[in-house]
C-alpha positions in Angstrom: 49.7 5.4 -13.8 47.7 6.6 -16.3 44.9 7.8 -14.8 41.0 6.5 -16.3 37.7 8.3 -15.8 36.4 5.0 -16.1 37.1 1.7 -14.1 36.3 -1.5 -15.7 33.3 -2.3 -12.9 31.6 0.9 -14.9 32.2 -0.4 -17.9 30.4 -3.8 -16.6 27.3 -1.4 -15.4 28.0 -0.6 -12.1 28.7 2.7 -11.2 30.2 3.2 -7.7 30.7 7.4 -8.5 27.2 7.7 -9.2 25.4 5.8 -6.7 27.5 7.6 -4.1 26.7 10.9 -5.8 22.3 9.5 -5.2 22.7 9.4 -1.6 24.2 12.3 -1.5 21.3 13.7 -3.7 18.5 12.1 -1.3 19.8 13.3 1.8 18.0 15.8 2.8 14.9 13.8 0.8 15.1 11.5 3.5 16.0 13.2 6.7 13.0 15.5 6.4 11.0 12.3 7.7 13.3 11.8 10.3 10.7 11.7 13.3 11.8 11.4 17.2 14.2 8.2 17.9 16.2 8.2 14.6 19.5 7.9 16.1 21.5 8.2 12.3 21.2 9.3 9.3 21.2 7.0 5.9 24.3 6.6 4.3 25.8 3.6 7.4 25.9 0.1 6.9 22.3 -0.1 9.5 19.8 2.5 10.7 19.2 2.9 14.6 15.9 3.0 16.4 15.3 3.8 20.0 11.9 2.3 21.6 10.3 5.0 24.0 9.4 2.8 26.9 8.1 5.7 28.7 5.2 5.0 26.1 4.9 0.8 26.0 5.2 -0.8 28.7 5.1 -4.4 26.5 6.2 -3.1 23.4 5.9 -5.4 20.3 7.6 -4.8 16.9 5.6 -5.4 14.2 7.1 -5.9 10.6 6.0 -6.2 6.6 7.1 -6.3 3.1 5.6 -5.8 -0.4 5.8 -4.3 -3.8 4.0 -2.1 -5.8 3.7 -5.2 -9.0 2.9 -4.7 -12.5 2.3 -1.0 -11.2 5.7 -0.2 -12.2 4.8 -0.7 -15.9 2.9 1.7 -15.5 5.0 4.4 -13.8 7.2 3.7 -16.9 4.4 4.0 -19.9 3.1 7.5 -18.2 7.3 8.3 -18.1 5.6 9.6 -14.3 8.1 8.5 -11.1 7.6 10.6 -8.3 4.2 8.6 -7.2 5.1 5.0 -7.0 6.9 5.3 -4.2 3.9 6.8 -2.2 2.3 3.1 -3.7 5.7 1.2 -2.0 5.0 2.7 1.6 1.2 2.0 1.4 1.5 -1.3 1.2 3.3 -2.1 3.5 2.1 0.5 6.4 -1.2 -0.5 6.1 0.0 -4.1 6.3 0.5 -3.5 9.8 -1.7 -0.2 10.5 -4.9 -3.3 10.7 -2.6 -5.0 13.5 -3.2 -1.7 15.2 0.7 -0.9 14.9 2.2 2.1 14.0 4.5 2.5 11.6 8.2 3.4 13.2 10.7 3.1 9.7 11.3 2.1 6.8 13.9 0.9 4.6 13.0 0.2 0.6 15.5 -2.0 -1.4 16.3 -0.4 -4.9 16.6 -2.4 -8.0 17.9 -0.5 -11.6 19.8 -2.3 -14.9 21.5 1.2 -15.0 20.9 3.7 -12.0 19.3 7.6 -14.2 20.0 9.8 -10.8 16.7 11.7 -11.7 14.4 8.9 -12.0 15.7 7.7 -9.1 15.2 10.6 -7.2 12.2 10.9 -7.6 11.0 7.1 -6.8 12.9 8.5 -3.6 10.7 11.3 -3.4 7.8 9.5 -4.0 9.0 6.8 -0.5 9.5 10.0 1.7 5.8 11.6 0.9 4.5 8.4 1.7 6.7 8.2 4.8 5.2 11.6 6.4 1.6 10.8 5.4 2.3 7.7 7.4 4.5 9.6 10.0 6.8 6.8 9.2 11.4 7.4 9.2 13.0 6.3 5.8 15.5 5.7 7.7 17.7 3.5 4.7 17.7 1.5 1.9 19.5 -0.8 -0.7 20.4 0.5 -4.4 21.8 -2.2 -6.2 22.8 -1.4 -10.5 22.4 -5.1 -12.1 23.1 -5.2 -15.8 22.3 -8.2 -17.4 19.0 -8.9 -15.3 17.5 -5.9 -15.9 17.5 -3.7 -18.7 18.7 -0.3 -18.6 15.6 1.7 -17.9 13.8 -0.9 -15.8 13.7 -0.4 -11.5 12.0 -3.1 -9.1 10.9 -1.7 -6.1 10.3 -3.1 -2.5 9.4 -1.6 1.0 10.1 -2.8 4.6 8.4 -1.6 7.5 8.7 -2.0 10.9 5.6 -0.8 13.3 5.1 -1.0 17.2 2.2 -1.5 18.8 1.3 -2.3 23.0 1.2 -6.1 23.2 -3.0 -5.4 24.9 -3.2 -3.4 22.0 -3.1 -5.9 19.5 -5.6 -6.6 16.7 -6.2 -9.9 15.6 -9.3 -10.7 14.9 -10.2 -12.7 18.0 -12.6 -10.1 19.1 -14.6 -10.2 16.2 -18.4 -11.4 17.5 -22.0 -12.5 15.1 -23.2 -9.1 14.9 -20.6 -6.9 14.4 -20.8 -4.6 12.2 -18.5 -4.0 9.0 -17.3 -0.1 8.1 -15.5 0.4 4.7 -13.0 3.6 3.9 -13.1 4.2 -0.1 -10.1 3.6 -1.7 -8.3 6.4 -4.2 -8.7 3.5 -6.8 -7.4 0.1 -8.2 -4.5 0.7 -5.7 -2.0 -1.6 -6.7 -3.4 -4.8 -7.2 -4.4 -6.7 -10.1 -2.4 -4.2 -12.7 -1.9 -8.0 -14.7 -5.5 -8.2 -15.3 -5.5 -3.8 -15.9 -2.9 -4.0 -18.6 -4.0 -7.3 -20.6 -7.6 -5.6 -21.1 -6.8 -2.2 -21.7 -3.6 -2.7 -23.8 -3.5 -5.7 -25.2 -6.6 -6.3 -26.0 -7.8 -2.5 -26.3 -5.2 -1.5 -27.4 -5.6 2.1 -25.7 -3.0 4.3 -24.7 -1.6 5.8 -21.2 -2.7 8.8 -23.2 -6.0 8.2 -24.1 -8.6 10.9 -22.6 -11.5 7.4 -21.4 -15.4 9.5 -21.2 -16.1 7.4 -18.2 -13.1 8.0 -15.9 -12.5 11.9 -16.5 -9.9 11.7 -17.4 -7.1 10.2 -19.1 -6.3 6.4 -18.6 -2.9 7.7 -17.6 -4.0 9.3 -14.9 -6.4 7.1 -13.8 -4.3 4.3 -13.3 -1.5 6.0 -12.1 -2.9 7.2 -8.9 -1.1 6.2 -5.7 -2.9 3.9 -3.4 -4.4 5.9 0.1 -3.3 5.7 2.9 -5.0 5.2 5.9 -2.5 4.7 8.7 -3.1 8.1 10.6 -6.9 8.0 10.6 -6.9 4.4 12.3 -4.9 5.8 14.5 -7.0 8.5 15.3 -10.2 6.5 14.9 -8.2 3.7 17.6 -7.9 6.8 20.2 -11.5 7.0 20.9 -12.4 3.0 20.1 -12.4 -0.6 19.6 -11.9 -2.0 16.7 -12.0 -6.0 16.8 -10.9 -6.9 13.1 -9.1 -4.8 10.0 -9.0 -5.5 6.2 -6.5 -4.2 4.0 -8.1 -5.3 1.0 -5.8 -6.0 -1.5 -4.4 -9.4 -4.1 -7.2 -11.5 -3.1 -9.9 -8.5 -2.7 -13.2 -9.2 -0.5 -12.7 -12.6 -0.9 -9.7 -14.2 0.3 -8.4 -11.3 2.4 -11.7 -10.9 4.7 -11.0 -14.9 6.0 -7.7 -13.9 7.5 -9.0 -12.3 10.2 -12.1 -14.0 11.0 -12.9 -16.6 14.1 -13.9 -20.1 12.9 -17.4 -20.8 11.9 -18.1 -16.9 12.0 -18.6 -15.3 7.7 -18.7 -11.8 6.7 -21.7 -10.4 5.0 -21.1 -8.3 2.2 -23.7 -5.4 0.3 -21.8 -4.5 -2.6 -25.0 -1.4 -3.4 -23.6 0.3 -0.1 -21.0 2.2 -1.6 -20.8 2.5 -5.2 -17.7 1.2 -6.9 -15.5 4.0 -8.6 -15.6 4.4 -12.9 -12.6 2.7 -13.2 -13.8 -0.9 -12.2 -16.8 -1.2 -14.1 -14.8 -0.2 -17.2 -12.7 -2.8 -16.5 -15.6 -5.3 -16.0 -17.0 -4.0 -19.1 -13.8 -4.2 -21.4 -12.7 -7.5 -20.3 -16.1 -9.1 -19.7 -14.6 -9.8 -16.3 -17.3 -12.3 -14.5 -18.6 -10.1 -10.7 -17.2 -12.1 -9.0 -13.7 -12.6 -10.1 -13.4 -8.4 -10.2 -14.4 -9.1 -5.9 -12.1 -11.5 -6.2 -9.0 -9.5 -7.8 -9.5 -6.0 -6.9 -10.5 -3.8 -4.2 -13.8 -3.0 -5.8 -13.3 1.0 -4.2 -13.1 -0.2 -0.9 -9.3 -0.4 0.4 -9.6 -1.1 3.8 -12.1 -2.4 6.1 -12.8 -2.4 10.5 -15.5 -4.7 12.3 -16.8 -2.8 14.6 -19.1 -3.6 17.8 -22.5 -2.9 15.7 -24.1 -0.4 18.7 -20.6 1.7 17.9 -20.5 1.4 14.1 -22.6 5.3 14.0 -20.0 6.7 16.1 -17.3 5.2 13.9 -18.2 5.5 10.7 -18.9 9.7 11.9 -15.2 9.9 13.4 -13.8 8.1 10.1 -15.3 11.0 8.2 -14.5 13.5 10.4 -10.7 12.4 9.7 -11.2 13.1 6.1 -12.1 9.4 4.7 -15.6 8.2 3.2 -16.9 5.7 5.0 -19.7 3.2 4.3 -21.3 0.9 6.2 -21.1 -2.1 4.0 -22.0 -5.5 5.8 -21.7 -7.2 9.0 -20.9 -10.6 10.5 -22.7 -14.2 10.8 -22.6 -17.4 11.8 -21.3 -20.0 8.6 -22.9 -22.9 8.3 -20.5 -25.6 6.8 -22.2 -25.0 3.5 -21.2 -21.8 3.7 -18.4 -19.4 2.2 -16.6 -17.4 4.3 -17.7 -14.6 2.6 -21.0 -13.6 1.2 -21.3 -10.9 -1.2 -24.9 -9.6 -1.9 -25.1 -8.2 -5.5 
C-alpha cells in the first residue's frame, strides 16, 4: 500500500498531527499553572480536581464562562496574540471573585480556521499568564479546526472557570444597606468590552491605524487597545481576609447602568460621583471622536473603574487603604441610598 504524507482529512483542512504537536508544545506551559489538587495532566478526556475538605466545610462550586468579544480583531490587527489570553481569563475569574469565590481551574475553547502553531502557542501562553495572576490552574481545553466556518487566520476563544467558596461566605448583595460606600478599583483601560463601537469609531469613521501614535494616549492606538484586562482576584481575596464586603460588581458589558443593579436589594439605588476619579484618556478620546453621549459612555465602557466593592461606610477608609497596599488604585466613588419609585437604580452625578 502506497504511503503518503497527507490524508483526505488534512486535505479537507483538519490536520490531526498538527493538533497533537500543539498539545505537546503547550504541555509544560499548562503544567506551570497547576496548584495543589490537580490530579492529571492535559491530554486526557477530562480534568480531575480534588477539593480540600479540611479547608471547606460547606463548599459551593461557582462556575462562569466568557469570551473577549471583538477585541480579537485588535489582536489580529496588531499581530499580537500573547495577551488576549489574559483577557480571556480575566473576564471569567473577575466574574466569580465578585461572589467571593476563589478560582480553582480554567478550561479554554480555541476554534480556528487553520491551526497556526505559533499563534496558538502565544494565545495559550497568555491564558497561562492570566491563570498565574489569578492563581488558578489551567487544566485543559479544546482546540477545533473548522475550515469553511472560519477563515484560515481567524480564531475565536471561550473560557470556563470553576471556583469555590464556603456557603456562608457567598457575596450576593443581600447584605448591602443604605449608607454603604462604593469603592471603585481602577481598570487598566478598555478591558474587553465595547470593542465593536471602538472599532467603528477608530477604524471606520476616523480611518486610524493601530500603528498611529496618538498624542492624547501617549502611545500608539494599538498599544492602548490591546492592553490586557486587569485581574482583581488576589487583591480581593487579600482584603476579604480582613474585611467584610457586602457586594461587588465586575464592571463589564453594560457598564455602570446595567451591572450595579445586579447586586442591589429591591428599593435601593447607587449614587455614583463620576468626578471622584479621572477616566483614562482613551475614554474622552472615544467620546470626542465618536460623539458619544456621556450616559452611553457609562453604559458601554468601564470608564476607568473595573471592579466595585460595596462596604460599610465605617470601614470604607480602612478597606480603601488595604486595596492600595496590595497594588490597586482605589477611589470612593459613591454610596447606596433609598430608591424612590421615580428613581433609576443608578444615579450618575456629572
